[in-house]
ZABAMAR-296544 format. One line per field, with one value per residue (C-alpha): residue number from 1; z negated, x, y negated. Coordinates in Angstrom, 1 decimal. Example, Ala and Ser with C-alpha at 12.3 -4.5 7.8 and 13.67 -1.06 7.14 Angstrom:
<atoms>
seq	[1, 2]
up	[-7.8, -7.1]
east	[12.3, 13.7]
north	[4.5, 1.1]
</atoms>
This chain:
<atoms>
seq	[1, 2, 3, 4, 5, 6, 7, 8, 9, 10, 11, 12, 13, 14, 15, 16, 17, 18, 19, 20, 21, 22, 23, 24, 25, 26, 27, 28, 29, 30, 31, 32, 33, 34, 35, 36, 37, 38, 39, 40, 41, 42, 43, 44, 45, 46, 47, 48, 49, 50, 51, 52, 53, 54, 55, 56, 57, 58, 59, 60, 61, 62, 63, 64, 65, 66, 67, 68, 69, 70, 71, 72, 73, 74, 75, 76, 77, 78, 79, 80, 81, 82, 83, 84, 85, 86, 87, 88, 89, 90, 91, 92, 93, 94, 95, 96, 97, 98, 99, 100, 101, 102, 103, 104, 105, 106, 107, 108, 109, 110, 111, 112, 113, 114, 115, 116, 117, 118, 119, 120, 121, 122, 123, 124, 125, 126, 127, 128, 129, 130, 131, 132, 133, 134, 135, 136, 137, 138, 139, 140, 141, 142, 143, 144, 145, 146, 147, 148, 149, 150, 151, 152, 153, 154, 155, 156, 157, 158, 159, 160, 161, 162, 163, 164, 165, 166, 167, 168, 169, 170, 171, 172, 173, 174, 175, 176, 177, 178, 179, 180, 181, 182, 183, 184, 185, 186, 187, 188, 189, 190, 191, 192, 193, 194, 195, 196, 197, 198, 199, 200, 201, 202, 203, 204, 205, 206, 207, 208, 209, 210, 211, 212, 213, 214, 215, 216, 217, 218, 219, 220, 221, 222, 223, 224, 225, 226, 227, 228, 229, 230, 231, 232, 233, 234, 235, 236, 237, 238, 239, 240, 241, 242, 243, 244, 245, 246, 247, 248, 249, 250, 251, 252, 253, 254, 255, 256, 257, 258, 259, 260, 261, 262, 263, 264, 265, 266, 267, 268, 269, 270]
up	[-90.2, -93.3, -95.8, -99.3, -100.9, -105.0, -107.0, -110.8, -112.6, -115.9, -116.7, -115.9, -112.9, -111.6, -112.0, -110.3, -107.6, -108.0, -106.8, -103.8, -103.2, -102.8, -101.1, -98.1, -98.1, -97.2, -94.9, -93.1, -93.0, -91.0, -92.6, -92.8, -95.5, -99.1, -102.3, -106.0, -108.7, -112.1, -113.9, -117.5, -119.8, -117.2, -115.4, -111.5, -110.3, -106.5, -105.6, -102.5, -101.5, -100.2, -103.8, -106.7, -110.2, -112.9, -116.3, -117.3, -121.0, -119.9, -116.5, -117.8, -120.7, -119.8, -119.7, -123.1, -124.5, -122.9, -124.5, -127.8, -127.7, -126.7, -127.5, -130.4, -128.4, -127.4, -124.7, -123.0, -123.6, -121.8, -124.0, -122.2, -123.9, -123.4, -124.1, -126.7, -126.6, -123.2, -124.3, -121.5, -118.8, -116.2, -115.5, -118.8, -119.1, -118.5, -120.8, -118.4, -115.1, -116.4, -115.4, -111.9, -112.2, -113.6, -111.5, -108.6, -109.8, -110.7, -107.6, -105.6, -107.1, -106.7, -103.0, -102.1, -100.0, -98.6, -97.5, -95.3, -96.8, -100.1, -99.8, -103.2, -102.7, -105.2, -106.5, -106.1, -102.2, -99.9, -96.3, -94.0, -90.4, -89.1, -89.4, -86.8, -87.9, -85.2, -87.6, -90.6, -88.7, -87.2, -90.3, -92.4, -93.2, -91.3, -91.2, -93.6, -94.7, -98.4, -98.7, -96.7, -98.4, -98.1, -98.6, -98.9, -100.6, -104.0, -105.4, -103.2, -102.9, -104.0, -103.3, -100.8, -100.6, -98.6, -99.9, -97.4, -99.2, -96.8, -97.8, -99.9, -102.4, -103.2, -106.3, -107.6, -106.9, -108.9, -111.6, -111.9, -111.8, -114.7, -116.5, -116.6, -118.5, -120.7, -121.7, -122.4, -120.0, -118.4, -121.2, -119.8, -116.3, -115.5, -115.4, -115.9, -114.1, -111.6, -108.2, -109.9, -111.2, -107.7, -106.1, -108.3, -107.3, -103.7, -103.6, -105.9, -103.4, -100.3, -101.9, -102.4, -99.1, -100.7, -98.7, -96.3, -96.6, -94.1, -94.3, -93.6, -94.6, -93.8, -95.6, -94.4, -96.5, -100.4, -102.4, -101.1, -98.1, -98.0, -95.5, -93.9, -92.6, -90.1, -93.1, -92.9, -90.0, -91.7, -95.5, -97.8, -101.2, -104.0, -106.0, -109.2, -109.0, -105.3, -107.3, -108.2, -104.8, -102.9, -100.4, -99.8, -98.6, -95.2, -96.3, -97.9, -94.3, -93.0, -95.7, -94.8, -91.0, -90.7, -92.3, -89.4, -86.3, -83.3, -81.8, -85.5, -85.7, -82.5, -83.8, -87.1, -85.7, -85.6]
east	[71.5, 72.8, 75.0, 75.9, 78.4, 78.2, 80.8, 82.3, 85.3, 87.1, 90.1, 92.7, 90.8, 90.8, 94.8, 95.3, 92.8, 89.8, 91.9, 93.0, 89.6, 88.2, 91.4, 90.9, 87.4, 87.8, 90.6, 89.0, 85.2, 83.2, 83.0, 79.2, 79.5, 79.0, 80.1, 78.7, 81.1, 80.6, 83.8, 83.9, 85.8, 88.1, 88.1, 88.2, 90.9, 90.0, 88.1, 86.3, 82.8, 81.8, 82.5, 80.3, 81.4, 78.5, 79.3, 77.7, 77.3, 75.0, 73.4, 72.7, 70.8, 69.4, 73.1, 74.0, 70.7, 71.5, 75.4, 74.0, 71.8, 74.3, 78.0, 77.8, 76.4, 78.7, 76.6, 76.5, 80.0, 81.8, 80.8, 79.2, 76.2, 76.5, 80.6, 81.0, 84.7, 84.7, 84.7, 86.2, 84.2, 82.6, 79.8, 78.5, 79.8, 76.6, 78.0, 81.1, 79.0, 76.3, 78.1, 77.5, 74.0, 72.8, 75.0, 73.1, 69.7, 70.5, 72.1, 69.2, 66.7, 69.2, 69.8, 66.3, 64.7, 68.1, 69.9, 68.8, 71.4, 73.1, 76.1, 77.6, 81.2, 83.4, 86.4, 88.9, 88.7, 90.9, 89.8, 92.6, 91.1, 88.8, 85.3, 83.0, 79.7, 78.0, 79.4, 77.6, 74.6, 74.7, 75.1, 72.7, 69.3, 66.5, 62.7, 61.4, 65.1, 65.7, 69.2, 72.3, 74.8, 77.5, 75.8, 77.7, 77.4, 76.1, 75.4, 76.6, 79.5, 78.5, 81.6, 79.4, 75.4, 73.7, 70.6, 67.6, 66.4, 63.6, 62.1, 58.8, 59.9, 63.1, 62.3, 60.4, 63.7, 65.6, 63.1, 63.3, 67.2, 67.1, 64.5, 65.8, 69.1, 67.1, 64.4, 67.2, 65.6, 69.3, 70.3, 67.6, 69.4, 72.3, 74.4, 74.1, 76.6, 75.3, 75.9, 74.0, 71.0, 71.1, 70.6, 68.0, 66.0, 66.6, 65.3, 62.4, 61.4, 61.8, 59.3, 56.6, 57.3, 57.9, 61.0, 63.3, 67.1, 70.2, 72.8, 76.4, 78.2, 77.7, 76.2, 79.3, 81.7, 82.7, 85.2, 87.0, 84.5, 84.4, 87.5, 86.2, 82.9, 82.9, 83.9, 87.5, 88.3, 88.0, 88.1, 90.4, 89.1, 91.8, 89.9, 92.1, 95.6, 95.7, 95.0, 98.7, 100.1, 98.2, 96.6, 94.7, 96.7, 96.7, 95.3, 92.4, 91.0, 91.9, 91.9, 88.2, 88.3, 89.9, 86.7, 84.3, 83.6, 85.5, 82.8, 82.0, 85.6, 85.4, 82.4, 83.9, 87.4, 88.1]
north	[-110.6, -112.4, -110.4, -110.8, -108.5, -107.9, -106.4, -106.3, -105.6, -105.9, -108.1, -105.1, -104.2, -107.8, -107.9, -104.7, -104.4, -106.9, -110.0, -108.2, -106.9, -110.5, -111.8, -109.1, -109.8, -113.5, -113.1, -109.8, -110.2, -112.5, -116.1, -116.0, -113.1, -114.5, -112.8, -112.5, -111.2, -110.4, -110.4, -108.6, -111.1, -112.5, -115.7, -115.6, -118.0, -117.9, -120.9, -120.3, -121.4, -118.1, -116.6, -116.9, -115.8, -115.2, -114.5, -111.1, -112.5, -115.1, -113.6, -109.9, -110.1, -106.6, -105.2, -106.6, -105.1, -101.6, -101.9, -102.6, -99.7, -97.2, -98.4, -95.8, -92.8, -90.5, -88.9, -92.2, -92.6, -89.8, -86.7, -83.8, -82.8, -79.2, -78.8, -81.5, -81.2, -82.9, -86.5, -88.4, -87.6, -90.1, -87.9, -89.0, -92.5, -94.4, -97.1, -97.7, -97.7, -99.6, -103.0, -102.0, -101.2, -104.3, -106.3, -104.8, -105.3, -108.9, -109.7, -107.8, -110.3, -113.5, -112.8, -111.7, -114.2, -115.7, -112.6, -109.5, -107.0, -106.8, -104.7, -103.3, -103.1, -101.2, -103.5, -101.1, -101.3, -103.4, -104.7, -103.7, -104.7, -107.4, -106.4, -107.4, -108.9, -106.5, -103.5, -104.8, -105.2, -101.7, -99.8, -101.8, -100.2, -101.6, -101.4, -98.4, -98.1, -99.2, -98.6, -97.3, -94.9, -92.4, -89.1, -86.1, -82.6, -83.3, -86.8, -89.8, -92.1, -95.1, -97.1, -98.8, -99.2, -101.6, -102.8, -103.9, -107.0, -107.1, -103.9, -104.2, -101.8, -103.2, -104.8, -101.9, -100.1, -102.6, -102.0, -98.4, -98.4, -100.7, -98.7, -95.5, -96.8, -99.3, -96.6, -93.8, -91.7, -91.5, -89.1, -86.3, -86.1, -83.7, -86.6, -90.2, -92.3, -94.7, -92.7, -89.9, -91.7, -93.7, -90.2, -89.2, -92.2, -92.0, -88.3, -89.5, -92.2, -90.0, -87.2, -89.6, -91.2, -94.7, -95.4, -93.9, -94.3, -94.4, -91.9, -93.2, -89.9, -86.3, -83.1, -81.5, -83.7, -83.8, -85.8, -89.1, -89.5, -93.3, -93.7, -90.5, -92.4, -95.5, -97.7, -96.0, -98.0, -101.2, -100.6, -98.3, -96.9, -96.5, -94.2, -93.0, -93.0, -94.5, -97.9, -97.5, -96.2, -99.0, -96.8, -93.6, -90.5, -89.0, -85.7, -87.5, -88.3, -85.1, -82.3, -81.4, -81.1, -77.8, -76.4, -77.7, -76.3, -77.7, -79.9, -81.3, -82.1, -84.3, -86.1, -86.8, -88.0, -91.7]
</atoms>
């Protein structure tokens, strides 16, 4: 299989973690894997044939249209529509997460035909162990599966999503993802960040038997599940202040274990 990775970051993010993400990918991933990055107002100074940087201002006109329409909308910029005193909550920060949404949909269209799987990878990740190509093939969505994602209790963790570029509905998925934001429909949902909207589309497509999806997480898990999945053997996800610490904490991987029956603990142990 042929794999392409996509990510995005702003200037501060590039310096703090984005550069490290790219470098570790180049060092630890198979040299057959390519990467698309959509840097926000920052120049990527890593010159490597496998990495292509695309300017969002030029390549993502739909993103610019969305931002122009919603830059002054408090309910697209972190304000809770029910408790309006809450003004800095990621659950209603569609403006912030729109960079990711439109980078994914653009990359789907660019990579379709040349690659089998497009992998969204959060830029605040670092690959610490060599990833075998057979691992990427194993966890990739196949046949009737449109995407592979980290499910958990509630909406999924979308720090990693693998998209099946051979699926007949992949372009319809991309169109739907975009239109929910461009039409303003995102304001009608309980939450409007990318992971919640992705989850709504997954459920919608499953209800209508339009597509199937591959679950890489577990309904038993919650919170910081990236490193508790099979991905944790190779990649660390530096969520929140872990970006400053430079690594996840031991309790991140173990905190949920005591709640499970013993036979499940054995299954989930790495």
